[in-house]
C-alpha positions as CSV (number, residue, x, y, z in Angstrom):
1,M,23.5,-28.4,22.3
2,N,20.6,-26.0,22.2
3,Q,17.4,-26.7,23.9
4,R,14.6,-27.3,21.5
5,M,11.7,-24.9,21.6
6,S,8.3,-26.0,22.8
7,T,5.4,-26.5,20.3
8,Q,3.7,-23.4,21.7
9,E,6.8,-21.2,21.3
10,F,7.2,-22.4,17.7
11,E,3.5,-21.7,17.0
12,D,3.8,-18.2,18.5
13,M,6.9,-17.5,16.4
14,Y,5.2,-18.8,13.3
15,H,2.2,-16.6,13.7
16,R,4.4,-13.6,14.5
17,Y,6.6,-13.8,11.4
18,K,4.7,-15.8,8.7
19,Q,3.4,-12.8,6.8
20,L,6.7,-10.9,6.9
21,L,8.6,-13.9,5.6
22,F,5.9,-14.6,3.0
23,R,6.1,-11.0,1.7
24,I,9.9,-11.2,1.4
25,A,9.8,-14.6,-0.3
26,F,7.0,-13.4,-2.7
27,S,9.1,-10.3,-3.6
28,Y,11.8,-12.7,-4.9
29,V,9.8,-15.5,-6.5
30,K,6.6,-13.8,-7.5
31,K,4.5,-16.9,-7.1
32,R,2.4,-17.6,-4.1
33,E,3.0,-21.4,-4.0
34,D,6.8,-21.0,-4.2
35,A,6.8,-18.3,-1.5
36,E,4.7,-20.5,0.8
37,D,7.2,-23.4,0.3
38,L,10.1,-21.2,1.0
39,V,8.5,-19.9,4.2
40,Q,7.8,-23.4,5.3
41,E,11.4,-24.3,4.7
42,A,12.6,-21.3,6.7
43,F,10.5,-22.4,9.7
44,C,11.8,-25.9,9.3
45,K,15.4,-24.6,9.5
46,C,14.4,-22.6,12.6
47,L,12.9,-25.6,14.2
48,Y,16.0,-27.8,13.7
49,K,18.9,-25.4,13.5
50,A,18.1,-22.2,15.3
51,P,20.6,-20.8,17.8
52,E,19.4,-19.5,21.1
53,F,17.9,-16.2,20.4
54,V,18.8,-13.2,22.6
55,D,15.4,-11.5,22.0
56,E,12.6,-11.3,19.5
57,E,14.6,-8.9,17.3
58,H,17.5,-11.4,17.0
59,E,15.0,-14.1,16.2
60,K,13.3,-11.9,13.5
61,R,16.7,-10.9,11.9
62,W,17.7,-14.6,11.9
63,L,14.5,-15.6,10.1
64,I,14.8,-12.8,7.6
65,R,18.4,-13.8,6.8
66,V,17.3,-17.4,6.3
67,I,14.4,-16.5,4.0
68,V,16.6,-14.2,1.9
69,N,19.2,-16.9,1.5
70,L,16.6,-19.5,0.6
71,C,15.1,-17.2,-2.0
72,K,18.5,-16.4,-3.5
73,N,19.3,-20.1,-3.8
74,Y,15.9,-20.8,-5.2
75,V,16.1,-18.1,-7.9
76,R,19.6,-19.3,-8.9
77,S,18.5,-22.9,-9.1
78,F,18.4,-24.7,-12.5
79,W,14.8,-25.7,-12.0
80,H,13.6,-22.2,-11.4
81,R,15.6,-20.6,-14.2
82,N,14.4,-23.1,-16.8
83,R,10.7,-23.4,-16.1
84,V,7.8,-21.7,-17.9
85,N,5.5,-19.7,-15.7
86,M,1.9,-20.4,-16.8
87,E,0.2,-17.5,-15.1
88,D,0.4,-14.1,-16.8
89,I,0.0,-12.1,-13.6
90,P,1.0,-13.5,-10.2
91,E,-1.6,-13.3,-7.4
92,Q,-0.8,-10.3,-5.3
93,S,-3.7,-10.2,-2.9
94,W,-1.5,-9.0,0.0
95,I,-0.5,-5.8,-1.9
96,Q,-2.4,-2.7,-0.7
97,E,-4.8,-0.8,-2.8
98,G,-4.3,2.7,-4.0
99,Q,-1.1,4.7,-4.4
100,E,0.8,2.8,-1.7
101,G,0.0,-0.5,-3.5
102,I,1.2,0.9,-6.8
103,L,4.4,2.1,-5.2
104,L,4.9,-1.4,-3.6
105,Q,4.3,-3.1,-6.9
106,E,7.0,-0.8,-8.5
107,V,9.4,-1.6,-5.7
108,L,8.8,-5.3,-6.4
109,E,9.8,-4.8,-10.0
110,L,13.2,-3.5,-9.1
111,P,16.3,-5.7,-9.5
112,D,16.7,-8.2,-6.6
113,K,19.4,-6.3,-4.7
114,C,17.6,-3.0,-4.8
115,K,14.2,-4.7,-4.1
116,A,15.3,-6.4,-0.9
117,T,17.1,-3.4,0.3
118,M,14.2,-1.0,-0.4
119,Y,11.6,-3.3,1.1
120,L,13.5,-3.9,4.3
121,H,14.3,-0.2,4.8
122,Y,11.1,1.5,3.7
123,Y,8.4,-1.2,4.4
124,E,9.9,-3.0,7.4
125,G,11.5,0.1,8.9
126,Y,15.1,-1.2,9.3
127,A,18.0,1.3,9.5
128,C,20.7,1.0,6.8
129,R,23.1,-0.6,9.4
130,E,20.4,-3.2,10.3
131,V,19.7,-4.0,6.6
132,A,23.4,-4.4,6.0
133,D,23.6,-6.9,8.9
134,I,20.5,-8.8,7.6
135,L,21.8,-9.0,4.0
136,G,25.4,-9.6,4.9
137,C,27.0,-6.6,3.2
138,K,28.5,-3.2,4.1
139,E,26.4,-0.2,5.1
140,S,27.8,1.8,2.3
141,T,26.6,-0.8,-0.2
142,I,23.1,-0.6,1.3
143,K,23.1,3.2,0.9
144,M,24.1,2.9,-2.7
145,R,21.4,0.3,-3.4
146,L,18.8,2.6,-1.7
147,K,20.0,5.5,-3.9
148,K,19.9,3.4,-7.1
149,G,16.5,2.0,-6.1
150,R,15.1,5.5,-5.6
151,E,16.5,6.6,-8.9
152,L,15.0,3.6,-10.7
153,L,11.6,4.2,-8.9
154,R,11.6,7.9,-10.0
155,F,12.2,6.7,-13.6
156,Q,9.6,4.0,-13.4
157,L,7.0,6.3,-11.9
158,S,7.6,9.2,-14.3
159,E,7.4,6.8,-17.2
160,G,4.2,5.2,-15.9
161,G,2.4,8.4,-15.4
162,M,2.0,8.1,-11.6
163,P,2.4,11.4,-9.9
164,Y,5.6,11.5,-7.9
165,E,6.3,13.6,-4.9
166,D,9.9,13.9,-3.7
167,G,9.0,13.1,-0.2
168,G,7.1,9.9,-1.3
169,I,10.0,7.5,-0.5
């Protein structure tokens, strides 16, 4: 049986990863309250079920995998699919201003598979192999999702009138 982590260790981990997990959850559910609930659930899973982590990177990857799985389950749930969202525009106070913020908003509009892949690769800095490990698929699949995501972004940005530079992504 694994030794439980101390309160201080848990608090340190929470402060280290809460924003990252929130951004990932928000990219899936697009509602602040739901994203916060999913982050809380991810940390609860960590508190009660986490394996012994080899290092901080292992801990981070484990948490990302948990939040992605929770988000996928949430989005597929009957309750989520059959509710009416009362807000016209979700609160996105964490999105940057300017051209980077516009680009991030466009990434968040991509289909879920491309969105998660693009976000982890370009915004969190993971290599294709690492994204494949996190999302539980083949590296070639990640490369195709990145290619498709870039193509969709090019189309969205050219349609939206935002100037696009080839080196932008």
